C-alpha positions in Angstrom: 19.5 -37.1 -29.7 17.2 -34.4 -28.3 15.3 -32.2 -30.7 16.4 -28.5 -30.4 13.8 -25.7 -30.0 14.4 -22.1 -30.8 14.1 -19.7 -27.8 10.7 -18.1 -27.4 10.4 -14.3 -26.6 7.2 -13.3 -24.8 5.7 -11.5 -21.9 5.7 -13.9 -19.0 4.2 -12.2 -16.0 2.5 -8.9 -17.0 -1.0 -10.0 -16.4 -0.3 -11.5 -13.0 0.8 -8.0 -11.8 -2.6 -6.4 -12.3 -5.2 -5.9 -9.6 -8.7 -7.2 -10.3 -10.0 -3.9 -11.6 -7.1 -3.4 -14.0 -7.4 -7.0 -15.1 -11.0 -6.5 -15.9 -10.2 -3.4 -18.0 -7.7 -5.4 -20.0 -10.2 -8.2 -20.5 -12.9 -5.8 -21.7 -10.4 -4.2 -24.1 -9.3 -7.5 -25.4 -12.9 -8.4 -26.2 -13.4 -5.1 -28.0 -10.3 -5.9 -30.1 -11.2 -9.5 -30.8 -13.4 -9.2 -33.9 -11.8 -6.5 -36.0 -8.3 -7.8 -36.7 -9.5 -11.2 -37.8 -11.9 -9.5 -40.3 -9.1 -7.3 -41.6 -6.9 -10.3 -42.2 -9.7 -12.2 -43.9 -10.5 -9.3 -46.3 -6.8 -9.0 -47.3 -6.7 -12.6 -48.1 -3.9 -13.4 -45.7 -3.5 -17.1 -44.9 -4.8 -17.8 -41.4 -3.2 -20.0 -38.7 -5.1 -22.7 -37.0 -6.9 -21.3 -33.9 -8.8 -22.6 -31.0 -12.1 -20.8 -31.3 -14.1 -21.2 -28.2 -17.5 -20.2 -26.8 -19.4 -17.3 -28.3 -21.4 -17.0 -25.1 -22.2 -13.5 -23.8 -21.4 -12.3 -20.4 -21.8 -9.2 -18.3 -19.0 -7.6 -16.3 -19.2 -4.8 -13.8 -16.7 -3.0 -11.7 -16.4 -0.1 -9.3 -13.8 2.0 -7.7 -13.7 4.8 -10.3 -14.5 2.6 -13.3 -17.9 2.9 -15.0 -20.2 -0.1 -15.2 -19.4 -2.0 -18.4 -21.3 -4.7 -20.2 -20.0 -7.3 -22.6 -22.9 -9.0 -24.4 -22.6 -11.6 -27.2 -19.1 -10.8 -28.3 -16.8 -13.3 -30.0 -13.9 -14.3 -27.8 -10.3 -14.6 -29.0 -9.0 -17.3 -31.2 -5.7 -18.5 -29.8 -3.2 -19.9 -32.4 -2.6 -23.6 -31.5 0.7 -23.6 -33.3 2.0 -20.8 -31.1 0.9 -22.7 -28.0 2.5 -25.9 -29.2 5.8 -24.1 -29.9 6.0 -22.6 -26.4 5.0 -25.9 -24.7 7.6 -27.9 -26.7 10.3 -25.3 -25.9 9.4 -25.5 -22.2 9.6 -29.3 -22.2 13.0 -29.1 -24.0 14.4 -26.8 -21.4 13.0 -28.9 -18.6 14.7 -32.0 -20.0 18.0 -30.2 -20.7 18.3 -29.0 -17.1 17.3 -32.5 -15.8 20.2 -34.0 -17.9 22.6 -31.5 -16.4 23.7 -28.6 -18.7 27.1 -27.0 -18.5 27.6 -24.4 -15.8 27.6 -21.5 -18.2 24.4 -22.7 -19.9 22.4 -23.7 -16.9 21.8 -20.1 -15.8 20.6 -19.1 -19.3 18.3 -22.2 -19.5 17.0 -21.6 -16.0 16.2 -17.9 -16.8 14.3 -18.9 -20.0 12.5 -21.7 -18.1 11.3 -19.4 -15.4 10.1 -16.9 -18.0 8.1 -19.6 -19.9 6.7 -21.4 -16.9 3.8 -18.9 -16.1 2.9 -18.8 -19.8 2.9 -22.6 -20.0 0.7 -22.8 -16.9 -1.7 -20.4 -18.6 -1.7 -22.6 -21.7 -2.3 -25.8 -19.8 -5.1 -24.3 -17.8 -6.7 -23.0 -21.0 -6.4 -26.3 -22.7 -7.8 -28.1 -19.7 -10.9 -25.9 -19.9 -11.3 -26.8 -23.6 -11.1 -30.5 -22.7 -13.5 -30.1 -19.9 -15.9 -28.3 -22.2 -15.7 -31.1 -24.8 -16.3 -33.7 -22.2 -19.3 -31.9 -20.7 -20.9 -31.4 -24.1 -20.4 -35.2 -24.8 -22.1 -36.0 -21.4 -25.2 -34.2 -22.6 -26.0 -37.2 -24.8 -25.9 -39.5 -21.8 -29.2 -39.5 -20.0 -27.5 -40.5 -16.7 -24.9 -37.6 -17.0 -26.9 -34.9 -18.7 -28.0 -33.2 -15.5 -24.4 -33.0 -14.2 -23.2 -31.7 -17.5 -25.8 -29.0 -17.6 -24.7 -27.9 -14.1 -21.0 -27.8 -15.1 -21.3 -26.2 -18.5 -22.2 -22.6 -17.4 -19.1 -22.5 -15.1 -16.8 -23.8 -17.8 -18.1 -21.5 -20.5 -17.8 -18.5 -18.2 -14.2 -19.4 -17.4 -13.0 -19.8 -21.0 -13.1 -16.0 -22.0 -11.1 -15.0 -18.9 -8.6 -17.8 -19.6 -8.3 -16.6 -23.2 -7.8 -13.0 -22.2 -5.1 -14.0 -19.7 -3.3 -16.1 -22.2 -3.4 -13.4 -24.9 -1.7 -11.0 -22.5 0.8 -13.7 -21.5 1.8 -14.0 -25.2 2.6 -10.3 -25.5 6.3 -9.5 -26.4 8.3 -9.1 -23.3 10.2 -5.8 -22.7 13.7 -7.1 -21.9 14.3 -4.1 -19.5 11.3 -4.9 -17.3 13.2 -7.0 -14.8 16.1 -4.5 -14.6 16.8 -2.1 -11.7 16.1 1.5 -12.5 17.7 4.9 -12.2 15.2 7.6 -11.0 16.0 11.2 -11.9 13.8 14.1 -10.6 14.3 17.8 -11.4 12.2 20.9 -10.8 10.6 22.5 -13.9 8.6 25.7 -14.0 7.8 27.3 -10.7 11.0 28.3 -8.9 11.2 27.3 -5.2 7.8 25.7 -5.2 8.8 23.4 -8.1 11.9 22.4 -6.1 9.8 21.7 -3.0 7.4 19.6 -5.1 10.3 17.7 -6.6 11.2 16.8 -3.0 7.7 15.6 -2.4 7.9 13.3 -5.5 11.2 11.9 -4.2 9.6 11.0 -0.9 6.5 9.5 -2.7 8.8 7.1 -4.7 10.8 6.3 -1.6 7.7 5.2 0.2 6.5 3.2 -2.8 9.8 1.4 -2.9 9.6 0.7 0.8 6.1 -0.8 0.4 7.4 -3.2 -2.3 10.6 -4.1 -0.4 12.9 -2.5 -2.9 16.3 -0.9 -2.1 16.3 2.9 -2.7 19.7 4.5 -2.8 20.2 8.2 -3.5 23.5 8.5 -5.4 23.3 12.2 -6.3 21.3 15.0 -4.6 21.4 18.8 -4.7 19.1 20.7 -2.4 17.9 24.3 -2.3 18.1 26.5 0.8 14.4 25.9 1.5 14.9 22.1 1.5 13.7 21.6 -2.1 15.4 19.4 -4.7 17.5 21.0 -7.5 18.3 17.5 -8.8 18.3 14.0 -7.5 19.4 10.7 -8.9 18.4 7.4 -7.2 19.2 3.8 -7.8 16.3 1.4 -7.2 16.8 -2.4 -7.1 14.2 -5.1 -6.5 11.7 -7.3 -8.3 10.2 -5.8 -11.6 11.4 -2.3 -10.6 11.5 -0.8 -14.1 8.3 -2.6 -15.2 6.4 -0.9 -12.4 8.0 2.6 -12.6 8.6 3.1 -16.4 5.3 4.9 -16.8 6.3 7.5 -14.3 8.5 9.3 -16.7 7.2 12.7 -17.8 6.2 16.1 -16.4 4.3 16.1 -13.1 2.2 19.2 -12.4 1.2 20.4 -9.0 -1.6 22.9 -8.1 -1.5 24.1 -4.5 -0.9 27.1 -2.2 2.8 27.3 -1.5 4.1 27.6 2.0 5.7 30.9 0.9 2.5 32.3 -0.4 1.0 34.8 2.0 -2.1 35.7 -0.1 -3.5 32.2 -0.2 -3.3 32.0 -4.0 -3.0 28.6 -5.8 0.2 28.3 -7.8 0.9 25.8 -10.6 4.4 24.3 -10.8 6.0 21.3 -12.4 8.8 18.8 -12.0 10.2 16.3 -14.4 10.7 12.6 -13.7 12.8 10.2 -15.7 12.9 6.5 -15.0 15.7 4.7 -16.9 16.5 1.0 -16.9 19.9 0.3 -15.4 22.3 -0.8 -18.1 25.1 -3.3 -17.6 28.3 -3.2 -19.5 27.0 -6.0 -21.8 23.9 -3.9 -22.6 25.8 -0.9 -24.0 29.4 -0.4 -25.2 31.1 2.8 -24.3 34.4 3.6 -26.0 36.8 5.1 -23.5 38.1 7.4 -26.2 34.6 9.1 -26.3 34.8 10.1 -22.7 36.2 13.3 -21.1 36.7 12.9 -17.4 37.3 15.9 -15.1 37.8 16.0 -11.4 36.8 19.0 -9.2 36.3 20.1 -5.7 33.2 18.8 -4.0 30.6 21.3 -2.8 28.2 20.9 0.0 27.2 22.0 3.5 30.6 21.2 4.9 32.7 18.4 6.1 36.2 16.9 6.0 36.5 16.5 2.3 34.4 19.4 1.0 36.6 22.0 -0.8 39.8 20.2 0.3 40.2 17.3 -2.3 39.4 16.9 -6.0 37.0 14.0 -5.3 34.0 15.1 -7.5 34.0 13.6 -10.9 32.4 14.9 -14.1 32.2 12.6 -17.2 31.2 13.9 -20.6 30.2 11.5 -23.4 31.3 13.6 -26.3 29.3 11.9 -29.1 26.0 12.4 -27.3 26.8 15.4 -25.2 25.6 13.7 -22.1 27.3 15.1 -18.9 27.2 13.2 -15.6 28.6 14.3 -12.3 29.0 12.6 -8.9 30.1 14.4 -5.7 30.6 11.6 -3.1 33.7 11.6 -0.8 35.6 8.9 -2.7 36.8 9.8 -6.2 36.9 6.0 -7.1 33.2 5.6 -6.0 32.3 8.8 -7.9 33.7 7.3 -11.1 31.6 4.1 -10.6 28.4 6.1 -9.9 29.0 8.5 -12.9 29.6 5.5 -15.3 26.5 3.7 -13.9 24.3 6.8 -14.6 26.0 7.4 -18.0 25.3 3.7 -19.1 21.6 4.1 -18.0 21.2 7.3 -20.0 22.9 6.0 -23.1 20.9 2.7 -22.9 17.7 4.7 -22.6 18.8 6.9 -25.5 19.2 3.8 -27.7 15.8 2.4 -26.5 14.2 5.7 -27.4 15.8 5.7 -30.8 14.5 2.2 -31.5 11.0 3.1 -30.3 10.9 6.3 -32.4 11.7 4.2 -35.5 8.8 2.0 -34.7 6.4 4.8 -34.0 7.2 8.2 -35.6 4.7 10.1 -33.5 6.1 8.9 -30.1 6.3 11.8 -27.7 9.5 12.8 -25.9 9.9 11.2 -22.5 10.2 14.3 -20.4 9.8 17.4 -22.5 10.8 20.9 -21.4 9.2 21.0 -18.0 6.7 23.6 -19.0 3.3 23.7 -17.3 1.5 22.8 -20.6 3.4 19.5 -21.0 2.1 17.1 -18.4 1.3 13.5 -17.8 -0.2 13.9 -14.3 -1.7 16.7 -12.2 -1.7 16.7 -8.4 -4.4 19.2 -7.2 -4.1 19.7 -3.5 -7.2 21.9 -2.9 -9.4 19.3 -4.5 -7.5 16.3 -3.1 -7.2 14.7 -6.5 -4.6 13.2 -8.8 -5.3 13.0 -12.5 -3.3 11.0 -15.0 -4.0 12.6 -18.4 -2.7 9.7 -20.5 -5.6 7.5 -19.5 -8.0 10.1 -18.1 -7.8 8.5 -14.6 -8.7 10.6 -11.6 -8.3 9.5 -8.0 -9.6 11.5 -5.1 -7.1 10.2 -2.6 -4.2 12.5 -3.1 -2.8 12.1 0.5 -2.6 8.3 -0.1 -0.9 8.8 -3.4 1.7 11.2 -2.0 2.3 8.6 0.7 3.3 6.1 -1.9 0.0 4.4 -2.8 0.6 4.3 -6.5 -0.4 0.7 -7.4 -3.9 1.6 -8.7 -2.6 4.2 -11.2 0.4 2.0 -12.2 -1.9 -1.0 -12.7 -4.2 1.1 -14.9 -1.3 2.4 -17.0 0.0 -1.2 -17.4 -3.4 -2.4 -18.6 -3.6 0.5 -21.1 -0.2 -0.3 -22.4 -1.0 -4.0 -22.8 -4.2 -3.1 -24.7 -2.3 -0.9 -27.1 0.2 -3.6 -27.8 -2.6 -6.1 -28.5 -4.2 -3.6 -30.9 -0.8 -3.2 -32.7 -0.5 -7.0 -32.9 -3.9 -7.3 -34.4 -3.6 -4.4 -36.9 
């Protein structure tokens, strides 16, 4: 009889998505957090788990590319709970054996998904444990006159690798956001600024389209309303691919632009804004919608012209009465419009429920988008200076042309690193 193991919920691949600069920021933040939480627990008299407490050797880390030079000297590294590592490894081995024995068809997909989530973490655990074993062996070799020279040569390399392995493992053990692997619904609307805001909303749409192309994602516009000047009144897009929501979820908020509009004859710089919302796509199993809560109306499509425009009642408007959310879709097929409208409605209701849960955990959590006013912003795009500034993490990049062309990985990596550091701080509090 095989011993059963409870499923393990954790962050499986967040650290691997970071570029070297963002990975270093995370590592530095982890070291800064390492000492305080343990002291707090000790002072409160809370019983401690068994930990692997490895080298207390100092090291110096530097980076460039917009990040200041940072030094880490003589700081205590993390203590990794051995019971937690054993629990994850045992669960992984159980899943491996269960799939090898041949699970039922309905179970094999569930087991395989959990197995794939755990594998990167188990690989990190085994690499970390191997470093500890190598350290122990090298220290024992110091007592052997014939092997001491070799041990002294290997020890600095091993001791330098352990803090990085600890930091990577600590990140791998973070709780996983269940929505990270989901496709996303992207919504962009102009805020303050009239026609210029609508034109900027169109620029943001093209920026995300290019970013999706770079990552091999599918980008499908399912609802779009344009202005006479070619700007965007409203656009809703469906994006599918690997880790779409994980990469785009920090784009939600008010984006501000400072530039001379094409319609400005005096050369004055105007400030406008557009709102971006990124919602994880919700399946029917994620959110239940009572049909009795829906009011469905059909209407004539509107547009630039065509066979079905103003001739058939193909457009669909769905109102979710309990929440007041209204969704419309104006494609040619009424059946397709119902599918699109329900898809968008599920995403918005799912995001509403996620926001409610998050706000219960953190009472001071800010609203995702806000009113669209100039004063509420997460990011500024300053065209005269060629810079983009993300105000949440005080990151400024002087490569605005590249950013608007879809080169967003640097800022997204930095936002991901900051989010992981905050989660680690909450775990240690």
